[in-house]
VEXKOL-321465 format. One record per residue: residue number from 1; residue in three letters; y, x, z of N, C-alpha, C in turn. Coordinates in steps of 0.001 Angstrom, whole numbers, plus 524288, in hexadecimal, padded with zeros to 5 digits. Each point is the difference from the previous one (the first is absolute). Example, Ala and Ser with C-alpha at 12.3 -4.5 7.8 and 13.67 -1.06 7.14 Angstrom:
BEGIN
   resi   resn     npy     npx     npz    capy    capx    capz     cpy     cpx     cpz
      1    ALA   7E9C6   83386   81E78   804A6   7FC86   80000   804B0   80384   80000
      2    SER   8041A   7FEA2   7FD30   804A6   80334   8003C   80442   7FCFE   802DA
REM end
This chain:
BEGIN
   resi   resn     npy     npx     npz    capy    capx    capz     cpy     cpx     cpz
      1    MET   AB773   2A93F   E245C   7FC70   8005C   7FDFA   80188   80794   7FEE9
      2    ASN   7FCD4   80215   7FE74   7FFF4   80666   8003B   7FE9C   8004C   7FB0C
      3    ALA   803F8   802D6   80019   80229   80074   7F78C   7FABA   8038F   7FEBA
      4    SER   7FCDD   8011A   8011A   7FB91   80243   7FDFC   7FADC   7FC30   7FE29
      5    ARG   7FF7A   7FC03   8030F   8001D   7F8F1   7FE65   801C8   7FF89   7FB8B
      6    GLU   8068C   7FF13   8005C   8002C   7FBF7   7FC79   800F9   80526   7F938
      7    ARG   7FE63   804E1   7FF0D   7FF58   7FFA2   7FC67   7FCA5   7FFB1   7FD4F
      8    THR   7FD86   7FF0C   7FABF   7FD1F   7FF87   7FBB5   7FD14   80352   7FD1F
      9    TYR   7FAFC   7FF8C   7FE29   7FB6A   803A7   7FF36   7FD59   7FD8E   7FC2C
     10    GLY   7FDDB   80145   7FAE6   7FD7A   7FC68   7FC77   803A0   7F9A1   8000E
     11    GLY   804CF   80046   7FF54   80365   7FC35   800C1   7FDF0   7FBF4   805D7
     12    ARG   7FE1F   80083   80322   7FFC6   7FC3E   8056C   8044F   804A0   8026F
     13    LEU   80086   7FAAA   802FD   801B1   8028E   805B2   7FBF7   802FC   80223
     14    VAL   80203   803B1   8027E   7FB40   8015F   80473   7FEE9   7FF42   8035E
     15    VAL   8020B   7FC33   802F1   80019   7F95C   80361   7F9BE   7FDC3   7FE8C
     16    ASP   802BB   7FE84   7FCBE   7FC39   7FCD6   7FCD7   7FC01   802A5   7FEB3
     17    ARG   7FC57   8059E   7FD7C   7FD48   80160   8015C   7FE09   8006C   803B4
     18    LEU   800FD   80165   803FF   7FE83   800F9   8062D   7FE06   7FC3B   8026C
     19    ASP   80328   7FBF5   7FED5   7FD8F   7F99C   802BF   7F9AE   80054   7FD05
     20    GLU   7FF9F   800A0   7FA54   7FE54   7FDE0   7FD99   7FAD8   8051E   8022E
     21    ARG   800F7   802F8   7FFEA   7FA0B   8061A   802B0   7FDE1   7FF0A   807AD
     22    ARG   806A1   7FC5B   801CC   7FDE1   7FEC7   8049B   7FB3D   7FA70   8003A
     23    ARG   801A2   7FC5D   7FB9F   7FCEB   7FBA7   7FF07   7F8BE   8015D   80041
     24    GLN   80179   80319   7FB2F   7FA01   80434   7FF87   7FED4   80319   802D4
     25    PHE   80239   80249   80552   7FF3C   801B9   80383   7FC61   7FAF3   80368
     26    ILE   801D0   7FC75   8031D   7FCD7   7FC5F   8029A   7FBCF   7FC47   7FD33
     27    SER   80118   800A7   7FA79   7FB5C   7FCD4   7FDA8   7F960   802D2   8030E
     28    ALA   80062   80446   7FE75   7FDBE   80446   801D2   7FE3E   7FFF5   80230
     29    ALA   802DF   7FF78   805A5   7FF6D   80031   80671   7FC56   7FCF6   80076
     30    ILE   8027A   7FAAB   7FDCF   7FCA4   7FA2A   80162   7FB04   802E6   7FD29
     31    GLU   7FEC8   80234   7FAF5   7FA86   800F2   7FD74   7FEAB   80285   80402
     32    VAL   8024A   806C6   800EF   7FCE3   802AE   80466   7FE33   7FD5A   80420
     33    PHE   805BC   80053   80507   7FD4B   7FC7A   80450   7FC1B   7FD10   7FEEC
     34    GLY   80091   7FBFE   7FCB8   7FC92   7FCDC   80305   7FAB4   8012F   7FBC7
     35    GLU   7FFCD   80350   7FE5F   7F97C   8006E   7FF07   7FE72   80502   801E3
     36    LYS   802D7   80419   7FFEE   7FE80   80389   801D5   8028A   8014F   806A7
     37    ARG   801BE   7FC44   8025B   802D5   7FF80   804DF   80455   806A4   7FF83
     38    TYR   803D3   7FE90   805AA   805AB   801DA   7FF61   7FDCD   804D6   801A0
     39    ALA   7FD27   801B1   8042D   7FED8   80365   80273   7FCAB   806AA   7FE72
     40    ALA   7FD9A   7FBA0   7FB34   7FC32   80447   7FE5A   8048E   801D9   7F665
     41    SER   80249   7FCB0   8013F   804FA   80074   7FC2B   80188   804B2   7FE3E
     42    THR   8015C   802BE   7FBD6   802D6   803F1   7FF5A   80544   7FDF6   7FBBD
     43    VAL   8056D   8033D   801FB   80169   7FF81   7FD88   8014D   802B2   7F85A
     44    THR   7FAF1   804A7   7FE8E   7FE91   7FF9D   7FA88   7FDD2   7FC58   7FE67
     45    GLU   7FC04   7FC81   803ED   7FC69   7FA87   7FCF9   804D0   7FBF8   8006C
     46    ILE   804C3   7FE79   80293   801FB   7FB9F   7FF0C   803E9   8037B   7FAC7
     47    CYS   7FF7A   8034C   7FECC   80428   801A7   7FA66   7FB9C   801ED   7FBE9
     48    ARG   7F93A   80025   8007F   800F7   7FE24   7FA3B   7FF6C   7FAC7   800C3
     49    VAL   7FEC7   7FD0D   80217   800D0   7F9D7   80014   8042A   7FDBF   7FE49
     50    ALA   80561   80112   80024   803AC   7FDBB   7FDF8   80271   802E2   7FB61
     51    ARG   7FA4D   804E2   7FFB3   80272   80290   7FB17   804F9   80329   7FEB5
     52    LEU   8035E   8008B   8056E   805A9   8041A   7FF28   7FB16   80565   80601
     53    SER   80582   803DD   7FE0E   7FE32   803D2   803A0   8030C   8014D   807B9
     54    ARG   7FBD7   801D9   800D0   801DD   803CC   80572   80579   80077   7FFE0
     55    ARG   80178   801EF   7FC60   8083D   7FF40   7FF76   80222   7FCDF   80007
     56    GLN   7FEE8   7F9D0   7FD87   802A7   7FE24   7FE89   7FE8C   7FBAB   807B0
     57    PHE   7FB31   801D0   80188   7FF8F   7FCE8   805CC   8029D   801F1   80291
     58    TYR   80179   803A8   80052   8031C   80420   80329   80535   7FEB4   8012B
     59    GLU   801DA   7FC08   7F885   80429   7FE00   80225   80303   7FB87   800D3
     60    LEU   7FACF   7FE34   80119   80241   7FB27   80237   7FC29   80062   8068E
     61    PHE   7FE54   803C9   8012B   7FB56   7FD7D   8040B   7FEC7   805F1   801E3
     62    ASP   80072   80076   80697   7FF82   805BF   803B3   7F971   7FFA0   80040
     63    SER   7FFA1   7FC15   80008   7F970   7FF74   800F7   7FE11   7FC30   7FFBA
     64    ARG   7FAB0   7FDA2   7FF65   7FD45   7FC84   80012   7FFEF   7FBD7   8045E
     65    GLU   8028C   801F4   80294   80302   7FD74   80606   80311   7FB65   7FCC3
     66    ASP   803B9   80388   7FE64   80588   7FBB2   7FD17   7FBD8   7FC52   7FC53
     67    LEU   7FD05   802A2   7FB62   7FFC6   7FAD5   7FBCD   7FDAB   7FE9E   8029B
     68    LEU   7FA7E   7FED2   80574   7FE8E   7FB2A   80205   80559   7FC83   802D5
     69    LEU   8016E   8011F   80066   80323   7FC7E   80328   8047B   7FF3F   7FC26
     70    ASP   80151   7FEE1   7FAA4   8035A   7FC4F   7FA39   7FC36   7FEED   80071
     71    THR   7FAB5   802B0   7FF2A   7FB7C   7FA3F   7FD32   7FFDC   7FC7F   80319
     72    TYR   8003C   8007C   806C5   7FE17   7FBC9   8021D   80731   7FC98   7FFA4
     73    ASP   8050B   80399   7FF2C   802C7   7FC3A   80180   800B7   7FC03   7FAD0
     74    ALA   7FDAC   80323   7FDBB   800D9   7FC38   7F96F   7FB8D   7F9F4   80211
     75    ILE   7FA7D   80188   7FF59   7FF5A   7FBA3   80038   7FFE6   7FD22   80477
     76    GLN   80406   80176   8025C   80112   7FD0F   8049C   80512   7FDA5   7FED1
     77    GLN   804C9   801DF   7FCE0   8033B   7FC71   7FBF0   7FF4F   7FB01   7FC5F
     78    GLN   7FB49   8028C   7FFAB   7FC2B   7FB57   7FB70   7FF05   7FA95   801E1
     79    ALA   7FE56   800F3   80555   7FDF8   7FDB0   80200   8054B   7FA0D   8017A
     80    ARG   801F2   803B0   80343   8051E   7FC55   80029   8039C   7FF3D   7FCAD
     81    ASP   7FF79   80279   7FB34   80257   7FDF4   7FA85   7FBC5   7F95F   7FEFE
     82    SER   7FCE6   802D5   802E6   7FC0A   7FB00   7FD2E   7FFF4   7FA90   80356
     83    VAL   800E5   7FED9   80478   7FFBB   7FE6D   80340   80674   7FCDC   803C7
     84    VAL   8045B   8015A   7F996   80476   7FF95   801CB   80028   7FE2B   7FC40
     85    ALA   7FC7D   80030   7FA5F   800B2   7FC11   7FB50   7FD73   7FBE1   7FEDA
     86    ALA   7FB11   7FF85   805AF   7FC98   7FBB1   7FFA6   802F3   7FC70   80348
     87    VAL   803C4   80076   80457   80058   7FD50   80580   806E2   7FEFE   7FB4C
     88    ALA   800B6   8021B   7FDA8   80505   7FB3A   7FC16   7FD6D   7FC30   7FB17
     89    ASP   7FB05   800DD   7FED2   7FE39   7FC0D   7FCA1   7FD11   7FA6D   80356
     90    ALA   7FFBF   80136   806DC   7FD96   7FBF9   80331   802F8   7FE53   80172
     91    GLU   7FE55   7FB18   80107   802D9   7F9F9   80233   80221   801EE   8030D
     92    ALA   805E0   7FE7B   800F5   803E5   800B6   8033C   7FCB7   7FC04   805BC
     93    ASP   8026B   80112   804BE   7FE3A   7FCA8   80437   7FAF2   80016   802A6
     94    ASP   7FCEA   80468   7FCE9   7F958   7FC8D   7FFCD   7FD9D   80587   8045C
     95    LEU   802D5   8013C   80276   7FDA3   80447   803B4   7F998   80282   8000E
     96    PRO   7FBB0   7FE1A   800FE   7FAD9   80058   8014C   800F7   80051   7F8B4
     97    GLY   7FF2E   7FDC7   7FBB4   8012D   80131   7FA0E   80192   80547   8004D
     98    THR   80405   801CB   80091   80228   80364   7FE68   7FD7D   806DC   802B2
     99    VAL   80025   7FEC0   8042C   7FD61   802D8   80486   7FA9C   8000D   7F9E6
    100    ARG   7FCEC   7FCEA   7FF2C   7FC3A   7FFCD   7FE22   7FFF9   8056D   7F969
    101    VAL   802F3   7FB91   7FF0F   8027C   802B3   7F7BF   80197   804FF   80244
    102    ALA   8023C   801AC   804A0   803CC   80756   80001   7F90A   80165   802B9
    103    MET   7FC99   8018A   80317   7FBB9   80031   80044   7FC8C   80105   7FC95
    104    ALA   7FFE4   7FD3C   7FB24   7FBCC   800C2   7FC7B   80351   80586   7FB21
    105    ALA   80278   7FDD0   7FE6D   8042B   804ED   7FF94   8001C   80461   80097
    106    TYR   7FFF2   80038   80675   800EA   80596   80118   7FC2B   80274   7FF5C
    107    ILE   7F9D4   7FB70   801BF   7F9C5   803BA   80180   7FF4F   800CA   7F923
    108    ASP   80075   7FD7D   7FD0B   800BD   8009E   7F821   80259   80587   7FFEC
    109    ALA   803F2   80218   7FFD6   80366   80288   8009E   7FDF2   804D8   800E9
    110    VAL   7FEAF   80155   80648   7FC59   805B5   8018F   7FB9F   7FFA0   7FDAF
    111    GLY   7FC1E   7FB80   80000   7FB78   7FE07   800CC   7FC7A   8010D   7FC44
    112    ARG   80480   7FF1E   7F95A   7FCBC   7FF60   7FB37   7FE51   802D1   7FF64
    113    GLU   7FEA4   80510   800A4   7FEE8   803D4   7FDAC   7FE4B   80274   80645
    114    ASN   7FA9B   80251   7FEFB   7FE64   80323   8046C   80117   80555   802EA
    115    ARG   80198   800EF   7FA5C   80234   80647   80262   80642   7FEA8   802C3
    116    ARG   802C4   7FF2B   7FB66   806BC   7FD14   804A5   7FE0B   7FC68   80535
    117    ALA   7FC84   7FEBD   80107   7FED3   8006F   805E6   7FE69   800DA   80164
    118    ARG   7FBD1   80475   801E4   7FF8A   804ED   802B6   803AE   80402   7FF04
    119    VAL   8034D   7FF13   7FBCA   80560   802F0   802B3   80184   7FD7D   8045D
    120    ALA   801B1   7FBBF   7FF16   803E9   7FF8F   80347   7FEE0   7FE7B   80482
    121    PHE   7F922   7FF45   80247   7FF81   7FC77   80312   7FB77   80592   80352
    122    VAL   7FBBA   800B2   7FCB5   7FDD8   806DC   8042E   80258   8058F   8003B
    123    GLU   8016D   8020F   7F95B   80236   8055F   7FE3B   80494   8005B   8044A
    124    ILE   803B6   7FC12   801BB   80433   801B9   80232   8013F   80038   80649
    125    VAL   7FABA   7FF1A   80064   7FFCB   7FF30   80738   7FDA3   8062B   800AF
    126    GLY   803FA   801BA   80521   7FCD3   803B4   80296   80194   80505   7FE0F
    127    VAL   80377   8011E   7F904   800FF   80237   7FFAB   803AB   805B9   802FA
    128    SER   804C2   7FCD9   80138   803C2   804EA   803B3   80383   7FC47   8060D
    129    ASP   8017C   801F2   8010E   80494   7FC8E   8031D   80157   7FF63   7FCEA
    130    ARG   803D6   8036C   7FD30   80449   7FCF0   7FC73   7FD9C   7FCC6   7FAC2
    131    VAL   7FBD2   7FFC7   7FE53   7FC3A   7F99B   7FCE5   7FFD4   7FBC2   80395
    132    GLU   7FEDF   800B1   80638   8000A   7FCAA   80195   805FF   7FD21   8031A
    133    ALA   803BD   80208   80084   803D2   7FF12   7FF6F   80263   7FC9B   7FCFE
    134    HIS   7FF86   80147   7FB53   80282   7FCB8   7FACE   7FB13   7FC7B   7FF27
    135    ARG   7FBEC   80098   8028A   7FC77   7FA70   7FF3A   80461   7FB3D   80364
    136    ASP   80278   801FB   80358   80041   7FD1E   8052E   806CE   7FD4F   7FDA6
    137    ALA   8032E   8031D   7FDEA   803CA   7FE9E   7FCA2   7FD0A   7FC6F   7FD79
    138    VAL   7FDEA   7FFA4   7FC1E   7FF6B   7FAE1   7FC09   7FD99   7FD1F   80293
    139    ARG   7FBBB   7FEB3   80317   8007E   7FAC7   802F1   80418   7FD5C   802BF
    140    GLY   804CF   80570   80188   80516   7FC6E   8011A   80244   7FD2F   7FD0A
    141    GLN   7FF66   80206   7FB9F   80033   7FDB2   7F97C   7FE7E   7FC12   7FE77
    142    TRP   7FC80   7FEE0   801C8   7FB82   7FBC1   8001C   801AC   7FD42   8038D
    143    ALA   80098   7FF7E   80409   801FF   7FBBB   80487   803B7   7FCB8   7FE28
    144    LYS   80597   80365   7FF44   803AF   7FF2C   7FD1A   80071   7FBAB   7FD4B
    145    LEU   7FC09   801CF   7FB0A   7FED2   7FAC1   7FB78   7FD56   7FC1A   80391
    146    ILE   7FBF4   7FE81   80235   7FD35   7FCDD   803B7   803BE   7FBFF   8032C
    147    THR   8047A   8033A   80137   80413   7FE45   80357   802C8   7FB07   7FB36
    148    GLU   8041C   8028C   7FE00   800D9   7FD70   7FB53   7FDD7   7FD4A   7FF49
    149    LEU   7FC7D   80029   7FD6F   7F958   7FB48   7FC20   8019B   7F9AC   80450
    150    ILE   7FE08   80305   80566   800E3   7FA82   80467   80425   7FDD9   80165
    151    THR   805EC   80312   7FF05   802AE   7FFB0   80188   80315   7FB90   7FAAD
    152    SER   7FFD0   80172   7FC1B   8026C   7FE60   7FA7B   7FBCE   7FACF   7FD86
    153    VAL   7FBE1   7FF9A   8017C   7FDAB   7FB84   7FF7C   7FF86   7FD74   8046B
    154    GLY   7FE09   801D0   803DD   7FDEB   7FD84   80579   8060D   7FA34   80334
    155    GLY   80432   804DF   7FCC3   80457   7FE19   802F5   80121   80274   80700
    156    THR   7FD52   80291   7FE9E   8001E   801D1   807D6   7FE2F   80720   8014B
    157    GLU   80115   8027A   801C7   7FDA5   80358   7FFFD   7FAF0   8000A   8039D
    158    PRO   7FCF3   80513   7FF1B   7FCD0   7FC9F   8025B   7FDE5   80146   804F0
    159    ASN   7FB09   7FC91   8031A   801E3   7FF5D   8042F   7FABE   80083   80290
    160    ALA   7FFAA   80676   8015E   7FA13   8024A   7FE64   7FF07   7FE2B   80612
    161    VAL   7FB0A   80100   8004F   7FC79   7FF8C   80471   800AC   80597   8042F
    162    GLY   801B8   7FF27   802A0   80248   80581   80486   80371   802A4   7FBA3
    163    ASN   7FF57   8062E   7FFEE   80482   80466   80166   7FF69   7FE5C   7F94F
    164    SER   80571   7FE37   7FB7A   8008C   7FFF4   7FBE1   7FC86   80425   7FB85
    165    GLU   80346   8054E   801D0   7FE67   80596   7FF50   7FABC   7FE59   7FF58
    166    LEU   7FBA6   80149   802CE   7FBCE   7FFE2   802CA   7FC47   7FC79   7FAC5
    167    ALA   803BC   7FC81   800C0   7FC43   7FB81   7FD82   7FF64   7FF37   7F819
    168    THR   804AA   8038C   80010   7FFD4   80132   7FA2B   7FCC9   803DC   7FE08
    169    ALA   80088   803EA   80443   7FBCA   80485   7FE8C   7FA8D   7FD81   80070
    170    ALA   7FE0E   7FA63   802BD   7FAC9   8012D   8002B   7FFE7   7FC36   7FB98
    171    VAL   80446   7FC76   7FBEB   7FEF5   7FD4B   7FB30   7FF15   804C5   7FD66
    172    ILE   80285   80251   7FE64   80019   8068F   7FAB5   7F976   8024D   803E1
    173    GLY   7FFD9   80258   80466   7F7D1   800B6   8001C   7FD64   7FD8E   7FECD
    174    ALA   80081   7FB0A   80263   7FD21   7FA45   7FAC8   7FEAC   80105   7FAE2
    175    VAL   804DB   8018D   7FE94   801E0   7FF97   7FA93   7FD44   8032C   7FC7E
    176    ASN   800E1   803E7   802D6   7FE08   80725   7FC74   7FA15   80100   803C1
    177    GLY   7FD64   7FD9C   80296   7FC40   800F8   80182   7FBBF   7FC06   7FF59
    178    LEU   80210   7FACE   7FD91   7FAF8   7FD13   7FD83   80244   80141   7FA91
    179    ILE   8025E   80207   7FE19   8010F   80154   7F915   7FAB5   80595   7FF36
    180    HIS   8026A   8020B   803C5   7FB4B   8064E   80178   7FBD2   7FEB2   8006D
    181    HIS   7FD48   7FBB7   803ED   7F95A   7FF07   7FE90   800C6   7FD03   7FAEB
    182    TRP   8022E   7FC72   7FC8D   7FF87   7FD73   7FB34   7FECE   8033E   7FC9D
    183    ILE   80364   80527   801B5   80005   804AD   7F861   7F9A7   80306   8022D
    184    THR   7FEB1   800EC   8052D   7FBF4   80454   80047   7FA5A   7FCA0   8015C
    185    HIS   8003C   7FB6C   7FF05   7F96D   7FCA4   7FF4E   80105   7FD4E   7F8E3
    186    GLU   7F9F2   801A2   8006D   7FE16   7FE60   7FA70   8028D   7FA5E   7FE36
    187    SER   7FE22   7FDC9   803D6   801D9   7F819   7FEA3   804F3   7FEF5   80192
    188    ARG   80336   7FF73   7FF44   80503   7FEFC   7FF3C   7FDBC   7F83F   7FD8B
    189    PRO   804E1   7FF53   80378   801C6   7FA9F   7FF4B   80548   7FE89   7FDD6
    190    PRO   80187   7FB4F   7FC3F   804DD   80158   7FE8D   80306   80029   80307
    191    ILE   8044B   80193   7FBC7   8062F   801C7   803F2   80138   7F9B7   8030E
    192    GLU   8006F   7FCB0   7FD13   8008E   7F8DB   80208   7FD3C   80102   807D5
    193    GLU   7FC9B   801F1   80009   7FD92   7FF1C   80606   801FB   80568   803B8
    194    LEU   8007C   80393   7FDE1   80110   80475   802EF   808CA   7FE15   7FFFB
    195    ALA   800FA   7FD48   7FB78   806AF   7FCAA   800DD   800CA   7FCFA   80519
    196    ASP   7F8F0   7FB55   7FFC3   800CC   7FD8C   8054D   80010   8002C   80293
    197    VAL   7FBBA   80675   803C7   7FE9D   7FF2C   80323   806A9   804AC   80351
    198    LEU   80221   801AF   7FBC7   802C8   804FA   802D3   8061A   7FA2E   7FFE2
    199    THR   8021F   7FC09   7FF6B   80340   7FC4E   7FFC7   7FEB7   7FE63   803D3
    200    SER   7FB49   8001B   80391   7FF78   7FA69   80201   7FF90   803DC   8059B
    201    VAL   7FF2D   8068E   7FEA8   80073   8022F   80458   8083C   80179   8006A
    202    LEU   80090   7FFDB   7FE13   806C9   8026D   7FDD1   8034E   7FA68   803FA
    203    LEU   7FCD9   7F9AE   7FB43   80272   7FD4A   8056F   800D1   7FE6D   8050D
    204    ALA   7F941   80091   8015A   7FD66   80212   805A0   805BD   8007A   8036E
    205    VAL   8025B   805A0   7FF4E   7FF48   80266   801E9   80750   80250   8012A
    206    LEU   803F0   7FD75   7FA40   802FC   80261   7FFE4   80478   7FAF6   7FECA
    207    VAL   7FC16   7FA9C   7FEEE   8035F   7FB5A   80131   7FEEB   7FCA2   80484
    208    PRO   80170   7FBDB   8025F   7FECA   7FC8B   80374   7FC43   7FB32   7FCBE
    209    ALA   7FBF7   7FF2E   804FE   7FC8A   7FB50   7FE5A   80243   7FB70   7FD81
    210    ASP   806DD   7FDF5   8025C   80146   7FBFD   7FECA   80382   80080   7F9CB
    211    GLY   80099   806EA   7FE4A   803A3   7FFC2   7FC17   80491   7FFF4   80051
    212    LYS   8009A   7FDB1   8063D   80591   80159   80243   80235   8047B   8020A
    213    PRO   802FF   80316   7FF76   804FE   805A2   80236   7FE33   7FD69   80545
    214    ALA   801F3   8054B   801E2   7FF92   7FDF3   80616   8037F   7FE88   802C4
    215    GLY   7FDCC   7FD9A   80282   80501   7FBFA   804BD   801D3   7FB45   7FEBE
    216    ALA   7FD66   7FEB9   7FB31   8002C   7FA9F   7FB37   7FEE0   7FD5B   803B0
    217    PRO   80301   7F8B1   80020   7FCEA   7FD3A   8035D   7FBD9   7FD97   7FCEE
    218    ALA   7FD54   7FF3C   80370   7F9C8   7FBC0   7FE35   802CA   7FAB2   7FDE0
    219    SER   7FB2A   7FEFB   7FA71   80260   7F8E2   7FE65   7FD6F   7FDAD   804BA
    220    ALA   802BE   7FB44   7FE96   7FFA3   7FC24   8039C   7FA9E   7FDC5   7FCE2
REM end
């Protein structure tokens, strides 16, 4: 760790103060980007909402885009944590039930508050090539988590319809597309209904119809 981050100021470690400010800026970004939109926002406005200075902003971020990425990552990490916790409490060996629980946890984590959802599904899209590459990397992390979930609960790796990479991408696209539709319409079905639809999509695309791994013998 950098020695300057190990110093204390006002009785607190500098690293702790910086982490707290980062959280304040991320909270402000969710408010500003989610309400005014990313393209129309300014560093000055973000600092005003965070109640911090521009100097403090540039101690942590080089640009608004850096803050956008940090904010997106924070939302995604909270969603992953929610999914992992929900799956840990789900009934073992019940793949459909576990997937449904995981879907509901994800939808709740990213969609429970409209501004968070707008950052995660609207404001992050098409900002720059760098941001698009980052989104692609995050989708890869979710693809890995989905594979691990099916393998650990179902006892076999996904037996995707067609190309496994494309099939997983299709599932992720369906999840994000449906949640985006959900958050942008005034009439919102319960989260449980979305979870049911998305569970059906995932199982249909990534799990064989008979629940057995590819090459397993048919039952007599």
